[in-house]
PDB file of N, CA, C and O in Angstrom:
ATOM      1  N   MET A   1      17.580  50.683 -45.761  1.00  0.00           N
ATOM      2  CA  MET A   1      16.449  51.728 -45.817  1.00  0.00           C
ATOM      3  C   MET A   1      16.807  53.262 -45.263  1.00  0.00           C
ATOM      4  O   MET A   1      17.322  53.391 -44.152  1.00  0.00           O
ATOM      5  N   GLU A   2      16.591  54.088 -45.863  1.00  0.00           N
ATOM      6  CA  GLU A   2      17.076  55.346 -45.028  1.00  0.00           C
ATOM      7  C   GLU A   2      16.208  56.649 -45.390  1.00  0.00           C
ATOM      8  O   GLU A   2      16.088  57.246 -46.460  1.00  0.00           O
ATOM      9  N   ILE A   3      15.528  56.928 -43.862  1.00  0.00           N
ATOM     10  CA  ILE A   3      14.688  58.221 -43.895  1.00  0.00           C
ATOM     11  C   ILE A   3      15.325  59.194 -43.121  1.00  0.00           C
ATOM     12  O   ILE A   3      16.065  59.052 -42.147  1.00  0.00           O
ATOM     13  N   SER A   4      14.877  60.348 -43.773  1.00  0.00           N
ATOM     14  CA  SER A   4      15.238  61.475 -43.085  1.00  0.00           C
ATOM     15  C   SER A   4      14.178  62.548 -42.971  1.00  0.00           C
ATOM     16  O   SER A   4      13.433  62.466 -43.948  1.00  0.00           O
ATOM     17  N   SER A   5      13.869  63.405 -42.249  1.00  0.00           N
ATOM     18  CA  SER A   5      12.914  64.404 -41.887  1.00  0.00           C
ATOM     19  C   SER A   5      13.889  65.635 -41.952  1.00  0.00           C
ATOM     20  O   SER A   5      14.924  65.687 -41.287  1.00  0.00           O
ATOM     21  N   LEU A   6      13.520  66.501 -42.707  1.00  0.00           N
ATOM     22  CA  LEU A   6      13.932  67.900 -42.729  1.00  0.00           C
ATOM     23  C   LEU A   6      12.961  69.327 -42.167  1.00  0.00           C
ATOM     24  O   LEU A   6      11.739  69.257 -42.298  1.00  0.00           O
ATOM     25  N   VAL A   7      13.464  70.337 -41.673  1.00  0.00           N
ATOM     26  CA  VAL A   7      12.955  71.592 -42.076  1.00  0.00           C
ATOM     27  C   VAL A   7      13.481  72.366 -42.737  1.00  0.00           C
ATOM     28  O   VAL A   7      14.616  72.769 -42.486  1.00  0.00           O
ATOM     29  N   ILE A   8      12.754  72.777 -43.785  1.00  0.00           N
ATOM     30  CA  ILE A   8      13.042  73.927 -44.890  1.00  0.00           C
ATOM     31  C   ILE A   8      12.450  75.261 -44.544  1.00  0.00           C
ATOM     32  O   ILE A   8      11.373  75.243 -43.948  1.00  0.00           O
ATOM     33  N   HIS A   9      13.014  76.443 -44.839  1.00  0.00           N
ATOM     34  CA  HIS A   9      12.835  77.707 -44.409  1.00  0.00           C
ATOM     35  C   HIS A   9      12.907  78.364 -46.218  1.00  0.00           C
ATOM     36  O   HIS A   9      13.930  78.503 -46.890  1.00  0.00           O
ATOM     37  N   ALA A  10      11.721  78.617 -46.563  1.00  0.00           N
ATOM     38  CA  ALA A  10      11.480  79.302 -48.016  1.00  0.00           C
ATOM     39  C   ALA A  10      11.984  80.841 -47.689  1.00  0.00           C
ATOM     40  O   ALA A  10      11.972  81.300 -46.547  1.00  0.00           O
ATOM     41  N   ALA A  11      12.363  81.466 -48.684  1.00  0.00           N
ATOM     42  CA  ALA A  11      12.590  82.836 -48.904  1.00  0.00           C
ATOM     43  C   ALA A  11      11.030  83.213 -49.003  1.00  0.00           C
ATOM     44  O   ALA A  11      10.254  82.428 -49.548  1.00  0.00           O
ATOM     45  N   PRO A  12      10.573  84.473 -48.444  1.00  0.00           N
ATOM     46  CA  PRO A  12       9.567  85.369 -48.404  1.00  0.00           C
ATOM     47  C   PRO A  12       8.859  85.280 -49.914  1.00  0.00           C
ATOM     48  O   PRO A  12       9.556  85.704 -50.836  1.00  0.00           O
ATOM     49  N   GLY A  13       7.885  84.902 -50.158  1.00  0.00           N
ATOM     50  CA  GLY A  13       7.003  85.317 -51.709  1.00  0.00           C
ATOM     51  C   GLY A  13       7.360  84.092 -52.571  1.00  0.00           C
ATOM     52  O   GLY A  13       6.680  83.905 -53.580  1.00  0.00           O
ATOM     53  N   ARG A  14       8.503  83.117 -52.231  1.00  0.00           N
ATOM     54  CA  ARG A  14       8.775  82.146 -53.068  1.00  0.00           C
ATOM     55  C   ARG A  14       8.617  80.359 -52.571  1.00  0.00           C
ATOM     56  O   ARG A  14       9.337  79.435 -52.949  1.00  0.00           O
ATOM     57  N   PHE A  15       7.310  80.288 -51.518  1.00  0.00           N
ATOM     58  CA  PHE A  15       6.630  79.487 -50.854  1.00  0.00           C
ATOM     59  C   PHE A  15       6.260  78.238 -52.246  1.00  0.00           C
ATOM     60  O   PHE A  15       6.404  77.020 -52.150  1.00  0.00           O
ATOM     61  N   ASP A  16       5.888  78.812 -53.164  1.00  0.00           N
ATOM     62  CA  ASP A  16       5.143  78.125 -54.083  1.00  0.00           C
ATOM     63  C   ASP A  16       5.901  77.578 -55.283  1.00  0.00           C
ATOM     64  O   ASP A  16       5.508  76.636 -55.970  1.00  0.00           O
ATOM     65  N   GLU A  17       6.999  78.244 -55.462  1.00  0.00           N
ATOM     66  CA  GLU A  17       7.845  77.744 -56.392  1.00  0.00           C
ATOM     67  C   GLU A  17       8.862  76.765 -55.815  1.00  0.00           C
ATOM     68  O   GLU A  17       9.250  75.833 -56.519  1.00  0.00           O
ATOM     69  N   VAL A  18       9.395  76.955 -54.350  1.00  0.00           N
ATOM     70  CA  VAL A  18       9.899  75.828 -53.466  1.00  0.00           C
ATOM     71  C   VAL A  18       9.227  74.720 -53.417  1.00  0.00           C
ATOM     72  O   VAL A  18       9.783  73.675 -53.755  1.00  0.00           O
ATOM     73  N   ALA A  19       7.910  74.728 -52.990  1.00  0.00           N
ATOM     74  CA  ALA A  19       7.350  73.298 -52.759  1.00  0.00           C
ATOM     75  C   ALA A  19       7.165  72.742 -54.008  1.00  0.00           C
ATOM     76  O   ALA A  19       7.579  71.596 -53.837  1.00  0.00           O
ATOM     77  N   THR A  20       6.778  72.833 -55.243  1.00  0.00           N
ATOM     78  CA  THR A  20       6.895  72.403 -56.554  1.00  0.00           C
ATOM     79  C   THR A  20       7.990  71.992 -56.981  1.00  0.00           C
ATOM     80  O   THR A  20       8.058  71.129 -57.857  1.00  0.00           O
ATOM     81  N   ALA A  21       9.198  72.635 -56.341  1.00  0.00           N
ATOM     82  CA  ALA A  21      10.580  72.229 -56.835  1.00  0.00           C
ATOM     83  C   ALA A  21      10.935  70.814 -56.179  1.00  0.00           C
ATOM     84  O   ALA A  21      11.347  69.874 -56.860  1.00  0.00           O
ATOM     85  N   LEU A  22      10.683  70.725 -54.398  1.00  0.00           N
ATOM     86  CA  LEU A  22      10.682  70.130 -53.549  1.00  0.00           C
ATOM     87  C   LEU A  22       9.912  68.699 -54.426  1.00  0.00           C
ATOM     88  O   LEU A  22      10.536  67.663 -54.653  1.00  0.00           O
ATOM     89  N   ALA A  23       8.521  68.918 -54.811  1.00  0.00           N
ATOM     90  CA  ALA A  23       7.947  67.672 -55.105  1.00  0.00           C
ATOM     91  C   ALA A  23       8.721  66.989 -56.388  1.00  0.00           C
ATOM     92  O   ALA A  23       8.320  65.876 -56.730  1.00  0.00           O
ATOM     93  N   ARG A  24       9.412  67.372 -56.853  1.00  0.00           N
ATOM     94  CA  ARG A  24      10.079  66.736 -58.205  1.00  0.00           C
ATOM     95  C   ARG A  24      11.705  65.940 -57.495  1.00  0.00           C
ATOM     96  O   ARG A  24      12.645  65.514 -58.167  1.00  0.00           O
ATOM     97  N   ILE A  25      11.614  65.946 -56.362  1.00  0.00           N
ATOM     98  CA  ILE A  25      13.000  65.707 -56.155  1.00  0.00           C
ATOM     99  C   ILE A  25      12.095  64.112 -55.623  1.00  0.00           C
ATOM    100  O   ILE A  25      10.966  63.797 -55.248  1.00  0.00           O
ATOM    101  N   ASP A  26      13.559  63.381 -55.911  1.00  0.00           N
ATOM    102  CA  ASP A  26      13.107  61.651 -55.621  1.00  0.00           C
ATOM    103  C   ASP A  26      13.118  61.759 -54.096  1.00  0.00           C
ATOM    104  O   ASP A  26      13.705  62.611 -53.430  1.00  0.00           O
ATOM    105  N   GLY A  27      12.342  60.716 -53.649  1.00  0.00           N
ATOM    106  CA  GLY A  27      12.254  60.423 -52.392  1.00  0.00           C
ATOM    107  C   GLY A  27      11.434  61.500 -51.529  1.00  0.00           C
ATOM    108  O   GLY A  27      11.433  61.237 -50.327  1.00  0.00           O
ATOM    109  N   VAL A  28      10.751  62.637 -51.892  1.00  0.00           N
ATOM    110  CA  VAL A  28      10.721  63.901 -51.003  1.00  0.00           C
ATOM    111  C   VAL A  28       9.308  63.721 -50.772  1.00  0.00           C
ATOM    112  O   VAL A  28       8.589  63.718 -51.771  1.00  0.00           O
ATOM    113  N   GLU A  29       8.789  63.574 -49.663  1.00  0.00           N
ATOM    114  CA  GLU A  29       7.284  63.886 -49.469  1.00  0.00           C
ATOM    115  C   GLU A  29       7.154  65.101 -48.587  1.00  0.00           C
ATOM    116  O   GLU A  29       8.011  65.203 -47.709  1.00  0.00           O
ATOM    117  N   LEU A  30       6.123  66.152 -48.673  1.00  0.00           N
ATOM    118  CA  LEU A  30       5.691  67.277 -48.158  1.00  0.00           C
ATOM    119  C   LEU A  30       5.006  66.910 -47.142  1.00  0.00           C
ATOM    120  O   LEU A  30       4.038  66.250 -47.519  1.00  0.00           O
ATOM    121  N   HIS A  31       5.062  67.052 -45.790  1.00  0.00           N
ATOM    122  CA  HIS A  31       4.128  66.677 -44.566  1.00  0.00           C
ATOM    123  C   HIS A  31       3.234  68.258 -44.384  1.00  0.00           C
ATOM    124  O   HIS A  31       2.003  68.262 -44.369  1.00  0.00           O
ATOM    125  N   ALA A  32       3.987  69.440 -44.264  1.00  0.00           N
ATOM    126  CA  ALA A  32       3.148  70.209 -43.194  1.00  0.00           C
ATOM    127  C   ALA A  32       3.993  71.828 -43.703  1.00  0.00           C
ATOM    128  O   ALA A  32       5.140  71.799 -44.149  1.00  0.00           O
ATOM    129  N   ASN A  33       3.351  72.913 -43.570  1.00  0.00           N
ATOM    130  CA  ASN A  33       4.055  74.401 -43.700  1.00  0.00           C
ATOM    131  C   ASN A  33       3.162  75.113 -42.701  1.00  0.00           C
ATOM    132  O   ASN A  33       2.060  74.701 -42.339  1.00  0.00           O
ATOM    133  N   ASP A  34       3.827  76.353 -42.247  1.00  0.00           N
ATOM    134  CA  ASP A  34       3.315  77.008 -41.378  1.00  0.00           C
ATOM    135  C   ASP A  34       2.859  78.288 -41.797  1.00  0.00           C
ATOM    136  O   ASP A  34       2.354  79.139 -41.066  1.00  0.00           O
ATOM    137  N   GLY A  35       3.054  78.367 -42.940  1.00  0.00           N
ATOM    138  CA  GLY A  35       2.309  79.586 -43.617  1.00  0.00           C
ATOM    139  C   GLY A  35       3.142  80.587 -43.656  1.00  0.00           C
ATOM    140  O   GLY A  35       2.842  81.476 -44.453  1.00  0.00           O
ATOM    141  N   SER A  36       4.311  80.753 -42.905  1.00  0.00           N
ATOM    142  CA  SER A  36       5.149  81.452 -43.304  1.00  0.00           C
ATOM    143  C   SER A  36       6.839  81.162 -44.007  1.00  0.00           C
ATOM    144  O   SER A  36       7.888  81.799 -44.103  1.00  0.00           O
ATOM    145  N   GLY A  37       6.448  80.141 -44.298  1.00  0.00           N
ATOM    146  CA  GLY A  37       7.689  79.434 -45.628  1.00  0.00           C
ATOM    147  C   GLY A  37       8.292  78.435 -44.976  1.00  0.00           C
ATOM    148  O   GLY A  37       9.226  77.962 -45.623  1.00  0.00           O
ATOM    149  N   ARG A  38       8.081  77.880 -43.809  1.00  0.00           N
ATOM    150  CA  ARG A  38       8.500  76.999 -43.322  1.00  0.00           C
ATOM    151  C   ARG A  38       8.094  75.378 -43.546  1.00  0.00           C
ATOM    152  O   ARG A  38       7.039  75.158 -42.951  1.00  0.00           O
ATOM    153  N   ILE A  39       8.546  74.330 -44.138  1.00  0.00           N
ATOM    154  CA  ILE A  39       8.122  73.381 -44.795  1.00  0.00           C
ATOM    155  C   ILE A  39       8.615  71.707 -43.926  1.00  0.00           C
ATOM    156  O   ILE A  39       9.764  71.297 -44.088  1.00  0.00           O
ATOM    157  N   VAL A  40       8.072  71.270 -43.453  1.00  0.00           N
ATOM    158  CA  VAL A  40       8.329  69.927 -43.070  1.00  0.00           C
ATOM    159  C   VAL A  40       8.145  69.071 -44.009  1.00  0.00           C
ATOM    160  O   VAL A  40       7.061  69.100 -44.591  1.00  0.00           O
ATOM    161  N   LEU A  41       9.233  68.011 -44.430  1.00  0.00           N
ATOM    162  CA  LEU A  41       9.368  66.743 -45.307  1.00  0.00           C
ATOM    163  C   LEU A  41       9.987  65.998 -44.886  1.00  0.00           C
ATOM    164  O   LEU A  41      10.703  66.182 -43.901  1.00  0.00           O
ATOM    165  N   THR A  42       9.872  64.831 -45.583  1.00  0.00           N
ATOM    166  CA  THR A  42      10.455  63.489 -45.095  1.00  0.00           C
ATOM    167  C   THR A  42      11.522  63.144 -46.458  1.00  0.00           C
ATOM    168  O   THR A  42      11.349  63.969 -47.355  1.00  0.00           O
ATOM    169  N   ILE A  43      12.156  62.515 -46.650  1.00  0.00           N
ATOM    170  CA  ILE A  43      13.189  61.934 -47.700  1.00  0.00           C
ATOM    171  C   ILE A  43      13.687  60.496 -47.461  1.00  0.00           C
ATOM    172  O   ILE A  43      14.538  60.287 -46.596  1.00  0.00           O
ATOM    173  N   GLU A  44      13.165  59.479 -48.226  1.00  0.00           N
ATOM    174  CA  GLU A  44      13.202  58.110 -48.274  1.00  0.00           C
ATOM    175  C   GLU A  44      14.340  57.868 -49.360  1.00  0.00           C
ATOM    176  O   GLU A  44      14.402  58.644 -50.314  1.00  0.00           O
ATOM    177  N   ASP A  45      15.125  56.954 -49.262  1.00  0.00           N
ATOM    178  CA  ASP A  45      16.140  56.298 -50.565  1.00  0.00           C
ATOM    179  C   ASP A  45      15.192  55.445 -51.141  1.00  0.00           C
ATOM    180  O   ASP A  45      14.074  55.059 -50.799  1.00  0.00           O
ATOM    181  N   GLY A  46      16.044  55.216 -52.260  1.00  0.00           N
ATOM    182  CA  GLY A  46      14.973  54.729 -53.195  1.00  0.00           C
ATOM    183  C   GLY A  46      15.851  53.744 -54.188  1.00  0.00           C
ATOM    184  O   GLY A  46      16.926  53.309 -53.774  1.00  0.00           O
ATOM    185  N   ASP A  47      15.367  53.397 -55.521  1.00  0.00           N
ATOM    186  CA  ASP A  47      16.546  52.619 -56.217  1.00  0.00           C
ATOM    187  C   ASP A  47      16.746  53.822 -57.261  1.00  0.00           C
ATOM    188  O   ASP A  47      15.951  54.541 -57.868  1.00  0.00           O
ATOM    189  N   GLY A  48      18.234  53.731 -57.208  1.00  0.00           N
ATOM    190  CA  GLY A  48      18.847  54.575 -58.266  1.00  0.00           C
ATOM    191  C   GLY A  48      19.468  56.182 -57.236  1.00  0.00           C
ATOM    192  O   GLY A  48      20.450  56.875 -57.505  1.00  0.00           O
ATOM    193  N   TYR A  49      18.705  56.317 -56.336  1.00  0.00           N
ATOM    194  CA  TYR A  49      19.374  57.554 -55.587  1.00  0.00           C
ATOM    195  C   TYR A  49      19.464  57.187 -54.072  1.00  0.00           C
ATOM    196  O   TYR A  49      19.185  56.087 -53.595  1.00  0.00           O
ATOM    197  N   ARG A  50      19.908  58.309 -53.383  1.00  0.00           N
ATOM    198  CA  ARG A  50      20.184  58.088 -51.815  1.00  0.00           C
ATOM    199  C   ARG A  50      19.708  59.259 -51.155  1.00  0.00           C
ATOM    200  O   ARG A  50      19.700  60.342 -51.740  1.00  0.00           O
ATOM    201  N   VAL A  51      19.403  59.155 -50.254  1.00  0.00           N
ATOM    202  CA  VAL A  51      19.163  60.607 -49.189  1.00  0.00           C
ATOM    203  C   VAL A  51      19.843  61.645 -49.149  1.00  0.00           C
ATOM    204  O   VAL A  51      19.475  62.819 -49.122  1.00  0.00           O
ATOM    205  N   GLU A  52      20.892  61.185 -49.145  1.00  0.00           N
ATOM    206  CA  GLU A  52      21.940  62.303 -49.095  1.00  0.00           C
ATOM    207  C   GLU A  52      22.049  63.086 -50.471  1.00  0.00           C
ATOM    208  O   GLU A  52      22.323  64.285 -50.420  1.00  0.00           O
ATOM    209  N   ASP A  53      21.824  62.392 -51.859  1.00  0.00           N
ATOM    210  CA  ASP A  53      21.888  63.092 -52.810  1.00  0.00           C
ATOM    211  C   ASP A  53      20.658  64.122 -52.815  1.00  0.00           C
ATOM    212  O   ASP A  53      20.828  65.288 -53.174  1.00  0.00           O
ATOM    213  N   SER A  54      19.436  63.646 -52.409  1.00  0.00           N
ATOM    214  CA  SER A  54      18.174  64.305 -52.542  1.00  0.00           C
ATOM    215  C   SER A  54      18.563  65.711 -51.617  1.00  0.00           C
ATOM    216  O   SER A  54      18.248  66.791 -52.117  1.00  0.00           O
ATOM    217  N   ILE A  55      19.213  65.702 -50.335  1.00  0.00           N
ATOM    218  CA  ILE A  55      19.360  66.572 -49.267  1.00  0.00           C
ATOM    219  C   ILE A  55      19.906  67.536 -50.376  1.00  0.00           C
ATOM    220  O   ILE A  55      19.174  68.387 -50.882  1.00  0.00           O
ATOM    221  N   THR A  56      21.222  67.373 -50.736  1.00  0.00           N
ATOM    222  CA  THR A  56      21.808  68.161 -51.416  1.00  0.00           C
ATOM    223  C   THR A  56      21.094  68.723 -52.767  1.00  0.00           C
ATOM    224  O   THR A  56      21.555  69.784 -53.188  1.00  0.00           O
ATOM    225  N   GLU A  57      19.879  68.058 -53.591  1.00  0.00           N
ATOM    226  CA  GLU A  57      19.547  68.913 -54.271  1.00  0.00           C
ATOM    227  C   GLU A  57      18.323  69.922 -53.619  1.00  0.00           C
ATOM    228  O   GLU A  57      17.769  70.852 -54.204  1.00  0.00           O
ATOM    229  N   VAL A  58      18.124  69.534 -52.487  1.00  0.00           N
ATOM    230  CA  VAL A  58      17.119  70.423 -51.392  1.00  0.00           C
ATOM    231  C   VAL A  58      17.791  71.769 -51.052  1.00  0.00           C
ATOM    232  O   VAL A  58      17.093  72.780 -50.975  1.00  0.00           O
ATOM    233  N   GLN A  59      19.080  71.815 -50.854  1.00  0.00           N
ATOM    234  CA  GLN A  59      19.902  72.836 -50.340  1.00  0.00           C
ATOM    235  C   GLN A  59      20.221  73.557 -51.498  1.00  0.00           C
ATOM    236  O   GLN A  59      20.818  74.601 -51.233  1.00  0.00           O
ATOM    237  N   ARG A  60      19.988  73.316 -52.949  1.00  0.00           N
ATOM    238  CA  ARG A  60      20.547  73.823 -54.033  1.00  0.00           C
ATOM    239  C   ARG A  60      19.665  74.651 -54.501  1.00  0.00           C
ATOM    240  O   ARG A  60      19.960  75.601 -55.226  1.00  0.00           O
ATOM    241  N   LEU A  61      18.226  74.299 -54.039  1.00  0.00           N
ATOM    242  CA  LEU A  61      17.368  75.105 -54.778  1.00  0.00           C
ATOM    243  C   LEU A  61      16.856  76.251 -54.654  1.00  0.00           C
ATOM    244  O   LEU A  61      16.241  76.439 -53.605  1.00  0.00           O
ATOM    245  N   ALA A  62      16.902  77.014 -55.326  1.00  0.00           N
ATOM    246  CA  ALA A  62      16.678  78.637 -55.434  1.00  0.00           C
ATOM    247  C   ALA A  62      15.479  78.916 -54.486  1.00  0.00           C
ATOM    248  O   ALA A  62      14.503  78.180 -54.630  1.00  0.00           O
ATOM    249  N   GLY A  63      15.433  79.761 -53.657  1.00  0.00           N
ATOM    250  CA  GLY A  63      14.349  79.976 -52.843  1.00  0.00           C
ATOM    251  C   GLY A  63      14.768  79.337 -51.564  1.00  0.00           C
ATOM    252  O   GLY A  63      14.137  79.668 -50.560  1.00  0.00           O
ATOM    253  N   VAL A  64      15.661  78.539 -51.452  1.00  0.00           N
ATOM    254  CA  VAL A  64      15.547  77.768 -49.950  1.00  0.00           C
ATOM    255  C   VAL A  64      16.355  78.454 -49.036  1.00  0.00           C
ATOM    256  O   VAL A  64      17.552  78.253 -49.236  1.00  0.00           O
ATOM    257  N   MET A  65      16.116  79.148 -48.160  1.00  0.00           N
ATOM    258  CA  MET A  65      17.080  79.600 -47.149  1.00  0.00           C
ATOM    259  C   MET A  65      18.208  79.093 -46.147  1.00  0.00           C
ATOM    260  O   MET A  65      19.333  79.445 -45.794  1.00  0.00           O
ATOM    261  N   SER A  66      17.468  78.265 -45.929  1.00  0.00           N
ATOM    262  CA  SER A  66      17.808  76.919 -44.714  1.00  0.00           C
ATOM    263  C   SER A  66      17.121  75.548 -44.594  1.00  0.00           C
ATOM    264  O   SER A  66      15.996  75.286 -45.019  1.00  0.00           O
ATOM    265  N   VAL A  67      17.850  74.816 -44.035  1.00  0.00           N
ATOM    266  CA  VAL A  67      17.848  73.269 -44.010  1.00  0.00           C
ATOM    267  C   VAL A  67      18.393  72.531 -43.133  1.00  0.00           C
ATOM    268  O   VAL A  67      19.580  72.210 -43.195  1.00  0.00           O
ATOM    269  N   ALA A  68      17.497  72.120 -42.087  1.00  0.00           N
ATOM    270  CA  ALA A  68      17.873  71.559 -41.011  1.00  0.00           C
ATOM    271  C   ALA A  68      17.220  70.239 -41.132  1.00  0.00           C
ATOM    272  O   ALA A  68      16.089  69.948 -41.524  1.00  0.00           O
ATOM    273  N   LEU A  69      18.503  69.275 -40.568  1.00  0.00           N
ATOM    274  CA  LEU A  69      18.040  67.753 -40.504  1.00  0.00           C
ATOM    275  C   LEU A  69      17.301  67.772 -38.798  1.00  0.00           C
ATOM    276  O   LEU A  69      17.665  68.333 -37.765  1.00  0.00           O
ATOM    277  N   VAL A  70      16.299  67.008 -39.072  1.00  0.00           N
ATOM    278  CA  VAL A  70      15.407  67.039 -37.699  1.00  0.00           C
ATOM    279  C   VAL A  70      15.671  65.809 -37.067  1.00  0.00           C
ATOM    280  O   VAL A  70      15.882  65.791 -35.855  1.00  0.00           O
ATOM    281  N   TYR A  71      15.688  64.526 -37.906  1.00  0.00           N
ATOM    282  CA  TYR A  71      15.386  63.153 -37.617  1.00  0.00           C
ATOM    283  C   TYR A  71      16.054  62.200 -39.043  1.00  0.00           C
ATOM    284  O   TYR A  71      15.882  62.499 -40.225  1.00  0.00           O
ATOM    285  N   GLN A  72      16.693  61.223 -38.610  1.00  0.00           N
ATOM    286  CA  GLN A  72      17.582  60.417 -39.510  1.00  0.00           C
ATOM    287  C   GLN A  72      17.338  58.850 -38.818  1.00  0.00           C
ATOM    288  O   GLN A  72      17.561  58.537 -37.648  1.00  0.00           O
ATOM    289  N   TYR A  73      16.821  57.993 -39.896  1.00  0.00           N
ATOM    290  CA  TYR A  73      16.647  56.512 -39.535  1.00  0.00           C
ATOM    291  C   TYR A  73      17.598  55.728 -40.728  1.00  0.00           C
ATOM    292  O   TYR A  73      17.475  56.132 -41.884  1.00  0.00           O
ATOM    293  N   CYS A  74      18.308  54.888 -40.514  1.00  0.00           N
ATOM    294  CA  CYS A  74      19.066  54.046 -41.279  1.00  0.00           C
ATOM    295  C   CYS A  74      19.220  52.742 -40.995  1.00  0.00           C
ATOM    296  O   CYS A  74      19.963  52.403 -40.074  1.00  0.00           O
ATOM    297  N   ASP A  75      18.612  51.930 -41.668  1.00  0.00           N
ATOM    298  CA  ASP A  75      18.380  50.138 -41.317  1.00  0.00           C
ATOM    299  C   ASP A  75      18.855  49.648 -42.445  1.00  0.00           C
ATOM    300  O   ASP A  75      18.341  49.784 -43.555  1.00  0.00           O
ATOM    301  N   ASP A  76      20.352  48.772 -42.049  1.00  0.00           N
ATOM    302  CA  ASP A  76      20.425  47.919 -43.129  1.00  0.00           C
ATOM    303  C   ASP A  76      20.050  46.403 -43.090  1.00  0.00           C
ATOM    304  O   ASP A  76      20.659  45.550 -42.445  1.00  0.00           O
ATOM    305  N   VAL A  77      19.002  46.208 -43.842  1.00  0.00           N
ATOM    306  CA  VAL A  77      18.229  44.842 -43.791  1.00  0.00           C
ATOM    307  C   VAL A  77      19.426  43.735 -43.948  1.00  0.00           C
ATOM    308  O   VAL A  77      19.461  42.882 -43.061  1.00  0.00           O
ATOM    309  N   ALA A  78      20.188  43.678 -44.750  1.00  0.00           N
ATOM    310  CA  ALA A  78      20.593  42.649 -45.054  1.00  0.00           C
ATOM    311  C   ALA A  78      22.048  42.471 -43.648  1.00  0.00           C
ATOM    312  O   ALA A  78      22.575  41.453 -43.200  1.00  0.00           O
ATOM    313  N   GLU A  79      22.199  43.404 -43.442  1.00  0.00           N
ATOM    314  CA  GLU A  79      22.970  43.192 -42.123  1.00  0.00           C
ATOM    315  C   GLU A  79      22.537  42.812 -41.163  1.00  0.00           C
ATOM    316  O   GLU A  79      23.254  42.046 -40.518  1.00  0.00           O
ATOM    317  N   ASN A  80      21.424  43.096 -40.716  1.00  0.00           N
ATOM    318  CA  ASN A  80      20.566  42.746 -39.627  1.00  0.00           C
ATOM    319  C   ASN A  80      20.173  41.432 -39.617  1.00  0.00           C
ATOM    320  O   ASN A  80      20.082  40.750 -38.596  1.00  0.00           O
ATOM    321  N   SER A  81      19.893  40.993 -40.949  1.00  0.00           N
ATOM    322  CA  SER A  81      19.684  39.285 -41.246  1.00  0.00           C
ATOM    323  C   SER A  81      21.064  38.335 -41.056  1.00  0.00           C
ATOM    324  O   SER A  81      21.173  37.200 -40.594  1.00  0.00           O
ATOM    325  N   GLU A  82      22.069  39.256 -41.596  1.00  0.00           N
ATOM    326  CA  GLU A  82      23.214  38.220 -41.119  1.00  0.00           C
ATOM    327  C   GLU A  82      23.491  38.290 -39.484  1.00  0.00           C
ATOM    328  O   GLU A  82      23.517  37.212 -38.890  1.00  0.00           O
ATOM    329  N   ALA A  83      23.653  39.245 -38.897  1.00  0.00           N
ATOM    330  CA  ALA A  83      23.641  39.324 -37.687  1.00  0.00           C
ATOM    331  C   ALA A  83      23.007  38.490 -36.640  1.00  0.00           C
ATOM    332  O   ALA A  83      23.571  38.146 -35.600  1.00  0.00           O
ATOM    333  N   SER A  84      21.629  38.147 -37.033  1.00  0.00           N
ATOM    334  CA  SER A  84      20.379  37.585 -36.223  1.00  0.00           C
ATOM    335  C   SER A  84      20.676  35.826 -36.723  1.00  0.00           C
ATOM    336  O   SER A  84      20.277  34.891 -36.028  1.00  0.00           O
ATOM    337  N   ASP A  85      21.280  35.674 -37.763  1.00  0.00           N
ATOM    338  CA  ASP A  85      21.301  34.445 -38.085  1.00  0.00           C
ATOM    339  C   ASP A  85      22.698  33.939 -37.379  1.00  0.00           C
ATOM    340  O   ASP A  85      22.794  32.737 -37.133  1.00  0.00           O
ATOM    341  N   GLY A  86      23.804  34.840 -37.040  1.00  0.00           N
ATOM    342  CA  GLY A  86      24.818  34.091 -36.235  1.00  0.00           C
ATOM    343  C   GLY A  86      24.548  34.089 -35.148  1.00  0.00           C
ATOM    344  O   GLY A  86      25.413  33.536 -34.468  1.00  0.00           O
ATOM    345  N   ASN A  87      23.461  34.573 -34.431  1.00  0.00           N
ATOM    346  CA  ASN A  87      23.302  34.979 -33.112  1.00  0.00           C
ATOM    347  C   ASN A  87      22.097  33.798 -32.370  1.00  0.00           C
ATOM    348  O   ASN A  87      21.927  33.646 -31.160  1.00  0.00           O
ATOM    349  N   GLU A  88      21.502  33.198 -33.279  1.00  0.00           N
ATOM    350  CA  GLU A  88      20.459  32.195 -32.734  1.00  0.00           C
ATOM    351  C   GLU A  88      20.774  31.145 -32.194  1.00  0.00           C
ATOM    352  O   GLU A  88      21.691  30.525 -32.732  1.00  0.00           O
ATOM    353  N   SER A  89      20.299  30.704 -31.255  1.00  0.00           N
ATOM    354  CA  SER A  89      20.602  29.177 -30.237  1.00  0.00           C
ATOM    355  C   SER A  89      20.017  28.173 -31.043  1.00  0.00           C
ATOM    356  O   SER A  89      18.998  28.450 -31.675  1.00  0.00           O
ATOM    357  N   ALA A  90      20.477  27.140 -31.104  1.00  0.00           N
ATOM    358  CA  ALA A  90      19.704  25.689 -31.505  1.00  0.00           C
ATOM    359  C   ALA A  90      18.629  25.396 -30.665  1.00  0.00           C
ATOM    360  O   ALA A  90      17.972  24.370 -30.838  1.00  0.00           O
TER     361      ALA A  90
END
């Protein structure tokens, strides 16, 4: 599982267009905007797509002036499970 949080700055007058396009990208969830074009969102990976691919799509959107990665979390459940199986005491 991977989750990232981004702050996007949309060009003046293009907020609605950018917000609509962001909502169409796999794994994207909009959380807040400050009314001046800055948007806070998270991206979570899923079946058939990765967070990195969704971030690239965000960066390429018309009307997006900047993208800042604020937070990233990555947890590989399979690796954690294998590591804990080998470290358990009898």
